[in-house]
Residue, then its C-alpha position, 0 to 999 in steps of 0.5 A: x354493406x350492412x343490412x340497414x343501409x341495404x334496406x333503406x336503399x331498397x325502400x328509396x329505390x322502390x318508392x321512387x319507381x312507384x311514384x313515377x309509375x303513379x304520375x305517368x300519363x301515357x298508355x303502356x302495353x306490356x310490363x315495365x321492369x324498372x330498376x330505375x324510375x320510368x316516367x311515361x308521359x304523353x297522349x300516345x302509347x308505349x309498347x314494351x316487350x318481354x324481359x325489357x329492363x330499364x336502369x342499372x343500379x351500379x351505373x351513373x345517374x342511378x340515384x338522380x335520374x329516371x327514364x323518360x318515355x314521351x309519346x307526345x301525340x295520340x298517334x305517337x308510339x314508342x315500341x321496345x322489343x323483347x330482351x332490350x336493356x336500357x341504362x339510366x337517363x334514357x330519353x325517347x320523345x315521339x311526336x309523330x311517326x314514332x320510335x321502334x327499338x328492336x329486340x336484344x338492344x343494349x342502350x347506354x347511359x344518357x341516350x336520347x332518341x327523337x323522331x321530330x325537330x319539334x320546331x321549324x328552323x325559320x325564325x318566323x315559323x319556330x312557334x306554330x310551324x310544322x316541324x320535320x319528322x321521321x320514324x326512328x328504327x333501331x334494329x335487333x341486337x344493336x349496341x348503343x354507347x353512352x351519351x348518343x343522340x339519335x335524330x328523326x328519320x334515322x335507321x340503324x341496321x341489325x347487329x350494329x354498334x353506335x360509338x359513345x357520344x355519336x350523333x346519328x342522323x341517317x340510314x345505316x346498314x347491318x353489321x357496322x360500327x358507326x360513330x362521330x358527329x355526325x355519325x358515319x360508318x367506321x368499319x364492318x363487324 
């Protein structure tokens, strides 16, 4: 690739990242290293450790997506530990007890993490009801494949692997491979 297109690509990438940082409303503790744009939207906090990187230029959705960190309430917190790498099109939404991602976690493209149902199930209580919530804990050295959804109250043990396209709802031990919808232990590592 010649010099002019490389310069234009870098200018576009940098301006997108700066724009999303400018319009973010959530309080951020730590430094966000954004290869792809990161939008921190909400009343709560986002805590980012050292050497955390958001986005990967050679990955899907690089030019058309962003990372969305959404601590919706004042009490909500999304915490991401040192050395974690998050690919493009990542979404974390915390409405209550929060989301805690450990150190050296690898997060694939299109992953969603939620700490709440956001609505009750009963039709007459869906608007204005009290949704079920539960803290999400992703321990150190976990590898999460592409297009995984991690639901409220889930806990993934250290060194575990979550297979692509899994729906995680529950508590899983250290050193296992989990996968499926709903996810279950496939084997030990």
